[in-house]
Rosetta silent file (secondary structure, phi, psi, omega in degrees, C-alpha in Angstrom):
SEQUENCE: XXXXXXXXXXXXXXXXXXXXXXXXXXXXXXXXXXXXXXXXXXXXXXXXXXXXXXXXXXXXXXXXXXXXXXXXXXXXXXXXXXXXXXXXXXXXXXXXXXXXXXXXXXXXXXXXXXXXXXXXXXXXXXXXXXXXXXXXXXXXXXXXXXXXXXXXXXXXXXXXXXXXXXXXXXXXXXXXXXXXXXXXXXXXXXXXXXXXXXXXXXXXXXXXXXXXXXXXXXXXXXXXXXXXXXXXXXXXXXXXXXXXXX
SCORE:     score description
SCORE:     0.000 S_00000001
   1 L     0.000  129.522 -177.353  -93.222  -14.353   49.021 S_00000001
   2 L   -70.625  145.851  178.086  -89.750  -14.766   50.523 S_00000001
   3 L   -69.145  144.389  179.624  -87.321  -11.863   50.308 S_00000001
   4 L   -82.415  127.137  178.428  -84.537  -12.251   47.760 S_00000001
   5 E   -85.681  124.933 -178.974  -81.083  -12.540   49.286 S_00000001
   6 E  -110.551  -16.168  172.497  -78.507  -10.458   47.423 S_00000001
   7 E  -132.715  129.192  172.753  -75.599  -10.784   49.876 S_00000001
   8 E  -132.972  135.317  175.262  -74.740  -13.949   51.770 S_00000001
   9 E  -128.556  130.402 -178.675  -71.683  -14.512   53.945 S_00000001
  10 E  -127.736  101.504  179.464  -70.896  -17.881   55.508 S_00000001
  11 E    54.139   40.841 -178.824  -68.001  -17.902   57.993 S_00000001
  12 E   -66.607  127.398 -172.480  -66.181  -15.324   55.883 S_00000001
  13 E  -136.221  141.124  173.920  -62.618  -14.927   57.174 S_00000001
  14 E  -136.422  122.191  177.781  -59.582  -12.804   56.317 S_00000001
  15 E  -116.673  145.077  171.358  -56.173  -13.280   57.896 S_00000001
  16 E  -120.334   98.191 -173.934  -52.986  -11.308   57.437 S_00000001
  17 L    64.651 -124.096  179.474  -50.234  -13.582   58.733 S_00000001
  18 L   -89.469   -1.152 -177.094  -51.130  -14.363   62.339 S_00000001
  19 E   -97.414  124.556  177.995  -53.665  -11.522   62.534 S_00000001
  20 E   -96.811  103.969 -178.053  -57.320  -12.364   61.897 S_00000001
  21 E   -76.061  -40.483  178.610  -58.956   -9.171   60.600 S_00000001
  22 E  -128.234  123.944 -167.367  -62.342  -10.778   59.892 S_00000001
  23 E  -116.700   87.744  171.127  -63.234  -13.840   61.934 S_00000001
  24 E    54.071   53.765  179.858  -65.835  -16.214   60.453 S_00000001
  25 E   -86.168  143.408  179.387  -68.673  -13.730   60.007 S_00000001
  26 E  -135.645  133.177  176.775  -72.047  -14.918   58.687 S_00000001
  27 E  -169.708  167.926  176.395  -75.074  -12.850   57.633 S_00000001
  28 E  -135.308  147.101  178.720  -77.558  -12.283   54.817 S_00000001
  29 E  -129.322  136.456 -175.825  -78.901   -9.103   53.229 S_00000001
  30 E  -101.959  163.845 -178.249  -82.081   -8.919   51.147 S_00000001
  31 L   -60.872  133.049  177.830  -83.021   -6.913   48.074 S_00000001
  32 L    79.503    2.448 -179.537  -83.950   -3.305   48.818 S_00000001
  33 L   -81.386  145.982  169.727  -82.697   -3.491   52.395 S_00000001
  34 E  -101.920  108.323 -171.684  -80.708   -0.703   54.030 S_00000001
  35 E  -111.187  116.708  179.058  -78.116   -2.651   56.008 S_00000001
  36 E   -87.670  129.496 -177.057  -75.887   -0.843   58.492 S_00000001
  37 E  -118.878   96.946 -169.182  -72.430   -2.357   58.952 S_00000001
  38 E  -110.259  158.076  176.632  -70.938   -0.790   62.068 S_00000001
  39 E   169.939  149.269  177.220  -67.763   -1.156   64.082 S_00000001
  40 L   -67.761  166.846  175.374  -65.056    0.936   65.679 S_00000001
  41 L   -56.026  130.712 -179.269  -61.804    1.612   63.827 S_00000001
  42 L    89.259    0.003 -178.441  -59.917   -1.676   63.566 S_00000001
  43 L   -74.619  -21.847  178.424  -63.004   -3.839   64.043 S_00000001
  44 L   112.071    1.997 -174.251  -62.655   -5.335   60.551 S_00000001
  45 H   -68.619  -37.970  179.816  -65.586   -3.768   58.737 S_00000001
  46 H   -67.250  -38.647  177.064  -63.514   -2.158   55.956 S_00000001
  47 H   -63.815  -42.355  178.245  -61.683   -5.436   55.314 S_00000001
  48 H   -62.811  -42.520 -179.762  -65.015   -7.259   55.159 S_00000001
  49 H   -64.096  -40.263  178.574  -66.415   -4.688   52.736 S_00000001
  50 H   -60.967  -39.356  177.102  -63.374   -5.016   50.467 S_00000001
  51 H   -64.773  -44.089 -178.793  -63.944   -8.766   50.270 S_00000001
  52 H   -65.066  -27.535  178.769  -67.637   -8.300   49.465 S_00000001
  53 L   -85.041    0.889  179.834  -66.736   -5.858   46.695 S_00000001
  54 L    78.399   19.082 -176.818  -64.411   -8.419   45.098 S_00000001
  55 L   -99.937  -11.341 -178.714  -61.298   -6.393   45.937 S_00000001
  56 L  -144.534  134.377 -177.177  -59.744   -8.789   48.455 S_00000001
  57 L   -81.607  129.501  177.539  -59.633  -12.579   48.460 S_00000001
  58 L   -67.697  149.892  175.395  -61.019  -14.283   51.573 S_00000001
  59 L   -75.559  -39.900  176.746  -58.743  -16.623   53.498 S_00000001
  60 E  -157.413  175.762 -175.208  -61.619  -19.003   54.157 S_00000001
  61 E    82.203 -175.146 -174.929  -65.385  -19.105   54.214 S_00000001
  62 E  -147.417  149.594  174.019  -67.659  -18.081   51.359 S_00000001
  63 E  -150.637  147.383  172.821  -69.753  -15.142   50.254 S_00000001
  64 E  -123.782  144.753  177.309  -71.944  -14.267   47.306 S_00000001
  65 E  -131.956  123.092 -176.096  -72.909  -10.794   46.125 S_00000001
  66 L    56.923   29.635  177.532  -75.687  -10.357   43.550 S_00000001
  67 L    87.835    0.603 -177.335  -75.563  -14.132   43.114 S_00000001
  68 E  -112.007  141.535 -179.680  -71.843  -14.256   42.287 S_00000001
  69 E   -73.300  126.772 -174.952  -69.072  -15.850   44.342 S_00000001
  70 L   -68.114  -22.643 -177.797  -66.667  -13.165   45.569 S_00000001
  71 L   -87.354  -36.897 -174.113  -63.658  -15.500   45.289 S_00000001
  72 L  -108.007  -13.394 -177.574  -64.258  -17.022   41.843 S_00000001
  73 L  -132.875   42.158 -173.760  -66.462  -14.423   40.114 S_00000001
  74 H   -61.695  -33.790 -179.616  -65.100  -11.120   41.432 S_00000001
  75 H   -68.017  -35.721  176.655  -65.344   -9.377   38.052 S_00000001
  76 H   -70.116  -35.952  175.087  -69.045  -10.204   37.821 S_00000001
  77 H   -57.315  -48.809 -176.170  -69.511   -8.921   41.366 S_00000001
  78 H   -61.510  -30.302 -179.774  -67.950   -5.598   40.376 S_00000001
  79 H   -72.303  -21.913 -173.548  -70.329   -5.233   37.416 S_00000001
  80 L  -107.599    8.441  179.381  -73.399   -5.512   39.646 S_00000001
  81 E  -125.036  162.362  167.073  -72.412   -3.163   42.466 S_00000001
  82 E  -117.855  157.813 -178.331  -71.787    0.514   43.037 S_00000001
  83 E  -143.674  133.578  176.836  -69.251    1.849   45.519 S_00000001
  84 E  -132.286  125.479  178.308  -68.859    5.198   47.224 S_00000001
  85 E  -111.043  146.664  174.974  -66.006    6.068   49.546 S_00000001
  86 L   -65.528  -34.988 -172.223  -65.699    9.112   51.789 S_00000001
  87 L   -76.307  -39.503 -179.076  -62.019    9.433   50.855 S_00000001
  88 L  -150.754  120.525  176.201  -62.283    9.348   47.059 S_00000001
  89 L  -140.307  -21.138 -174.982  -65.301    9.325   44.784 S_00000001
  90 L  -136.413  160.452  174.570  -64.889   12.181   42.280 S_00000001
  91 L   -98.598  109.002 -173.294  -62.245   13.962   40.214 S_00000001
  92 L   -62.604  -30.209 -177.334  -62.157   17.528   41.524 S_00000001
  93 L   -79.954  -14.730  177.224  -60.502   19.052   38.463 S_00000001
  94 L   -89.099  155.862  177.452  -63.233   17.728   36.153 S_00000001
  95 E   -74.582  168.699  175.904  -66.646   19.338   35.821 S_00000001
  96 H   -56.503  -47.787 -179.006  -69.824   17.784   37.167 S_00000001
  97 H   -60.323  -43.198 -179.132  -70.813   16.778   33.636 S_00000001
  98 H   -66.166  -37.644  176.879  -67.404   15.242   32.949 S_00000001
  99 H   -64.037  -44.178  179.417  -67.493   13.224   36.176 S_00000001
 100 H   -60.649  -46.648 -178.805  -70.933   11.858   35.337 S_00000001
 101 H   -64.259  -39.796 -179.187  -69.821   10.941   31.809 S_00000001
 102 H   -62.074  -52.462 -176.645  -66.588    9.359   33.056 S_00000001
 103 H   -69.809  -35.453  176.687  -68.193    7.091   35.630 S_00000001
 104 H   -62.173  -39.875  177.569  -71.122    6.251   33.374 S_00000001
 105 H   -66.149  -40.766  177.461  -68.633    5.166   30.714 S_00000001
 106 H   -60.107  -38.483 -179.367  -66.691    3.060   33.214 S_00000001
 107 L   -81.855    2.717  171.680  -69.939    1.321   34.158 S_00000001
 108 L    92.247   12.054  178.702  -70.616    0.555   30.493 S_00000001
 109 L   -74.479  148.160  178.931  -73.360    3.038   29.602 S_00000001
 110 L   -83.299  167.248 -174.823  -73.656    4.089   25.941 S_00000001
 111 H   -56.771  -43.651 -179.458  -73.334    7.687   24.700 S_00000001
 112 H   -66.115  -40.787  178.159  -77.086    8.271   24.439 S_00000001
 113 H   -62.811  -40.653 -179.846  -77.644    6.807   27.906 S_00000001
 114 H   -63.163  -42.663  178.254  -74.915    9.031   29.323 S_00000001
 115 H   -61.705  -42.200  179.414  -76.511   12.119   27.791 S_00000001
 116 H   -65.992  -41.354 -179.654  -79.891   11.139   29.232 S_00000001
 117 H   -67.246  -37.406  176.464  -78.427   10.462   32.702 S_00000001
 118 H   -58.846  -46.959 -179.480  -76.636   13.835   32.705 S_00000001
 119 H   -65.026  -42.024 -179.186  -79.914   15.603   31.982 S_00000001
 120 H   -64.503  -44.788 -179.553  -81.780   13.527   34.561 S_00000001
 121 H   -69.132  -35.667  177.647  -79.215   14.123   37.329 S_00000001
 122 H   -58.262  -38.020 -179.770  -79.018   17.837   36.562 S_00000001
 123 H   -78.224  -47.615 -174.403  -82.746   18.032   37.259 S_00000001
 124 H   -69.219  -31.527  179.356  -83.013   15.620   40.198 S_00000001
 125 L   -93.588   -2.081 -176.504  -79.998   17.112   42.039 S_00000001
 126 L    57.351   48.584 -176.686  -80.918   20.683   41.075 S_00000001
 127 L  -110.332   20.956 -174.217  -77.480   21.015   39.459 S_00000001
 128 L   -54.534  -43.255 -177.503  -78.535   22.828   36.283 S_00000001
 129 L   -81.545  -16.474 -175.241  -76.193   25.766   36.899 S_00000001
 130 L   -97.665   -4.183 -171.204  -73.357   23.603   38.270 S_00000001
 131 L   -57.485  -33.149 -177.497  -73.038   21.056   35.450 S_00000001
 132 L  -108.420   22.000  173.939  -70.023   22.739   33.860 S_00000001
 133 L   -96.275  147.295  173.405  -68.319   23.789   37.107 S_00000001
 134 E   -61.554  139.080 -178.823  -65.287   21.924   38.497 S_00000001
 135 H   -59.400  -32.479 -174.925  -66.402   19.532   41.223 S_00000001
 136 H   -61.379  -22.110 -178.294  -63.739   20.908   43.575 S_00000001
 137 H   -93.196   -4.058  178.125  -65.593   24.216   44.021 S_00000001
 138 L   -75.497  147.801  172.074  -68.885   22.574   45.030 S_00000001
 139 L   -58.905  152.282 -176.386  -69.829   22.459   48.733 S_00000001
 140 H   -56.236  -39.701 -179.608  -69.034   19.113   50.354 S_00000001
 141 H   -60.535  -41.818  178.050  -72.710   18.238   50.678 S_00000001
 142 H   -67.394  -37.102  176.890  -73.272   18.654   46.940 S_00000001
 143 H   -61.228  -41.533 -178.957  -70.160   16.606   46.218 S_00000001
 144 H   -66.224  -40.670  177.386  -71.484   13.762   48.366 S_00000001
 145 H   -62.486  -41.192  178.498  -74.857   13.787   46.617 S_00000001
 146 H   -66.027  -40.245  179.242  -73.099   13.701   43.246 S_00000001
 147 H   -59.337  -44.454  179.035  -70.829   10.865   44.437 S_00000001
 148 H   -63.543  -41.038 -177.580  -73.845    8.781   45.406 S_00000001
 149 H   -65.444  -40.412  179.458  -75.537    9.523   42.093 S_00000001
 150 H   -75.074  -27.214  177.535  -72.552    8.425   39.986 S_00000001
 151 H   -69.846  -21.439 -178.798  -72.087    5.320   42.166 S_00000001
 152 L  -116.763   14.030 -173.566  -75.639    4.269   41.286 S_00000001
 153 L   -65.018  -24.309 -179.161  -75.825    5.674   37.763 S_00000001
 154 L   -96.983   13.399  178.821  -75.838    2.153   36.259 S_00000001
 155 L    53.380   59.333 -177.924  -78.694    1.011   38.541 S_00000001
 156 L   -70.866  161.294  175.612  -76.651   -1.626   40.406 S_00000001
 157 L   -67.390  -35.955 -174.933  -78.196   -4.402   42.458 S_00000001
 158 E  -138.989  140.763  172.001  -76.217   -3.253   45.506 S_00000001
 159 E  -121.984  129.370  178.159  -74.422   -0.063   46.450 S_00000001
 160 E   -99.355  123.954 -177.803  -71.691   -0.089   49.089 S_00000001
 161 E  -118.146  115.089 -176.743  -71.300    3.190   50.975 S_00000001
 162 E  -101.476   97.733 -178.313  -68.175    3.567   53.118 S_00000001
 163 L    48.566   58.691 -171.059  -68.839    6.358   55.641 S_00000001
 164 L   -70.472  -20.102 -174.198  -70.528    8.467   52.953 S_00000001
 165 L  -108.797   16.966  179.873  -71.605   11.400   55.156 S_00000001
 166 L   -60.453  127.356  174.343  -68.360   12.062   56.992 S_00000001
 167 L    87.241   -2.049 -179.886  -67.753   15.774   57.535 S_00000001
 168 L  -100.092  159.078 -175.574  -71.107   17.080   56.308 S_00000001
 169 L   -74.968  161.473 -175.665  -73.638   18.986   58.409 S_00000001
 170 H   -58.032  -37.419 -179.724  -76.749   17.305   59.902 S_00000001
 171 H   -65.594  -43.809  178.989  -79.175   18.872   57.410 S_00000001
 172 H   -66.561  -36.372  177.323  -77.120   17.679   54.442 S_00000001
 173 H   -61.285  -42.404  179.138  -76.787   14.246   56.027 S_00000001
 174 H   -63.429  -41.537  178.038  -80.570   14.016   56.254 S_00000001
 175 H   -63.442  -38.300  178.557  -80.925   15.047   52.607 S_00000001
 176 H   -62.887  -41.454  179.526  -78.351   12.423   51.659 S_00000001
 177 H   -67.621  -25.799  174.255  -80.357    9.764   53.468 S_00000001
 178 H   -64.485  -36.181  174.943  -83.426   10.777   51.502 S_00000001
 179 H   -64.717  -40.050  178.774  -81.474    9.775   48.376 S_00000001
 180 H   -62.585  -46.875  179.304  -80.676    6.438   50.024 S_00000001
 181 H   -58.026  -42.953 -178.283  -84.353    5.827   50.885 S_00000001
 182 H   -63.809  -44.125 -178.948  -85.382    6.581   47.329 S_00000001
 183 H   -66.173  -39.892  178.416  -82.803    4.222   45.846 S_00000001
 184 H   -64.328  -38.109  179.242  -83.758    1.436   48.282 S_00000001
 185 H   -64.222  -25.014  178.102  -87.442    1.921   47.385 S_00000001
 186 L   -82.441   -5.476  176.483  -86.457    1.297   43.762 S_00000001
 187 L   108.634   -1.557  178.139  -85.029   -2.090   44.785 S_00000001
 188 L   -80.612  133.195  175.877  -81.343   -1.318   45.229 S_00000001
 189 E   -81.755  134.371 -178.468  -79.770   -2.820   48.333 S_00000001
 190 E  -114.048  119.363  179.681  -77.765   -0.303   50.383 S_00000001
 191 E  -112.947  110.199 -166.863  -74.841   -1.592   52.459 S_00000001
 192 E  -129.544  136.147  169.441  -73.536    1.293   54.536 S_00000001
 193 E  -105.258  146.585  179.810  -70.878    1.928   57.160 S_00000001
 194 L  -156.402  151.690  173.514  -71.109    5.008   59.360 S_00000001
 195 L   -97.018   -6.870 -177.957  -69.659    6.534   62.510 S_00000001
 196 L   -93.021  111.417 -175.423  -72.887    8.448   63.181 S_00000001
 197 H   -70.927  -21.973  173.973  -75.078    6.376   65.451 S_00000001
 198 H   -65.885  -29.630  177.974  -78.164    8.441   64.670 S_00000001
 199 H   -71.379  -26.901  176.446  -77.783    7.166   61.090 S_00000001
 200 H   -60.509  -29.309  178.706  -77.877    3.593   62.378 S_00000001
 201 L   -66.492  -21.509 -178.073  -81.487    4.338   63.338 S_00000001
 202 L   -82.423  -12.187 -175.226  -82.280    4.860   59.643 S_00000001
 203 L   -84.280  150.693  175.556  -81.211    1.317   58.690 S_00000001
 204 L   -67.412  -45.570  173.383  -83.548   -1.636   58.413 S_00000001
 205 E  -137.936  157.883 -177.100  -81.051   -3.828   60.236 S_00000001
 206 E  -134.895  134.808  168.994  -77.681   -3.173   61.820 S_00000001
 207 E  -111.670  148.279  178.790  -74.689   -5.404   62.497 S_00000001
 208 E  -126.705  120.228  179.498  -71.950   -4.383   64.914 S_00000001
 209 E   -95.137  140.711  173.414  -68.431   -5.802   64.589 S_00000001
 210 E  -137.461  124.521  176.990  -65.983   -6.084   67.470 S_00000001
 211 L    52.126   41.985  174.688  -62.485   -7.535   67.035 S_00000001
 212 L    85.658   -4.738 -177.979  -63.317   -9.049   63.660 S_00000001
 213 E  -116.350  149.067  171.857  -66.561  -10.741   64.790 S_00000001
 214 E   -82.538  115.212 -176.181  -70.209   -9.733   64.442 S_00000001
 215 E   -98.696  -14.779  178.102  -71.382   -9.323   68.037 S_00000001
 216 E  -155.280  143.917  177.644  -74.902   -8.054   67.314 S_00000001
 217 E  -157.451  114.633  178.574  -77.271   -8.085   64.334 S_00000001
 218 E  -175.837 -175.830  173.713  -80.919   -7.018   64.346 S_00000001
 219 L   -69.819  154.950  177.245  -83.225   -4.076   63.766 S_00000001
 220 H   -55.540  -40.855 -178.397  -82.352   -0.910   65.706 S_00000001
 221 H   -64.956  -40.866  179.546  -85.483   -1.261   67.828 S_00000001
 222 H   -70.074  -36.394  177.709  -84.694   -4.870   68.779 S_00000001
 223 H   -65.280  -39.092  178.599  -81.065   -4.057   69.544 S_00000001
 224 H   -65.774  -37.126  175.830  -82.137   -1.248   71.873 S_00000001
 225 H   -65.185  -46.622 -176.876  -84.465   -3.646   73.659 S_00000001
 226 H   -59.959  -40.869 -176.325  -81.778   -6.325   73.930 S_00000001
 227 L   -98.331    8.064  179.439  -79.199   -3.944   75.389 S_00000001
 228 L    50.257   49.617 -175.154  -81.730   -1.924   77.403 S_00000001
 229 L  -113.332  151.833  177.657  -80.516    1.194   75.622 S_00000001
 230 L   -80.418  -27.838 -176.748  -82.177    4.505   74.835 S_00000001
 231 L  -153.004  174.696 -177.667  -80.460    4.837   71.476 S_00000001
 232 H   -70.864  -25.355  176.571  -78.021    3.111   69.119 S_00000001
 233 H   -61.587  -40.948  178.391  -75.086    5.061   70.515 S_00000001
 234 H   -66.934  -39.430  176.878  -75.587    3.298   73.852 S_00000001
 235 H   -60.073  -48.990 -177.259  -75.821   -0.078   72.097 S_00000001
 236 H   -61.371  -45.082 -177.895  -72.620    0.602   70.184 S_00000001
 237 H   -65.474  -36.535 -179.249  -70.698    1.782   73.247 S_00000001
 238 H   -65.157  -29.703  177.510  -71.726   -1.228   75.325 S_00000001
 239 H   -87.295  -43.253 -175.435  -70.191   -3.513   72.696 S_00000001
 240 H   -64.703  -30.836 -178.555  -67.220   -1.382   71.633 S_00000001
 241 L   -68.502  -13.841  177.898  -65.889   -1.023   75.177 S_00000001
 242 L   -88.447   -2.281 -177.145  -65.306   -4.801   75.200 S_00000001
 243 L   -64.854  141.246  178.007  -62.921   -4.608   72.245 S_00000001
 244 L   -96.658  -26.571 -179.830  -59.410   -5.960   72.814 S_00000001
 245 L   -71.877  148.703  177.367  -57.837   -4.432   69.701 S_00000001
 246 L  -100.732    0.000    0.000  -56.296   -0.982   69.913 S_00000001
């Protein structure tokens, strides 16, 4: 049985005036896949992710997410995805319970469902004692786990993670990836950007952008063979050093 494609991009392009941020990229992502989307700062990966999330209109090319066209059906795209950013994912002045209820409500869950999800997350995250604490006093690792949980609370087809483990310690990063594995095993597609090349090893496939173009796309093991590299950091550096953008 063929794998179901949940993200398709065909020569997807974004220009700002004379500057081409994303230059005719093409790729496909299947259901339940953990897809690493890598690139140095300025490579175009954040711009590409914004287009895929229905937040930015492409200049040319086409892409579908969860079966919906990102240019003509952006609101439907947003209903079928989750999104987690390193920079902002939670309201620090609200309690854990209030954050869960807020995001669950935004995603359209009913009151009974919200109550059930609060109880479920309290148990699965071992947050029983923290539910009525302000999020701002939680350790960063716990905040990141909660951010991921609220981003997927509505069981989206795809969750986009923009550098989700920035600033957390290696043990917490590993625990966070265990949450990712579990969600992918349930059928959710995980589209993740990261600066940690050891995390690229955890992905099913990895693409690497340079100067707005995808310069490599394959499994970590195949990329290491292709570039005769010991690890993904060496693969990334061999491509990134060719970048012309500053």
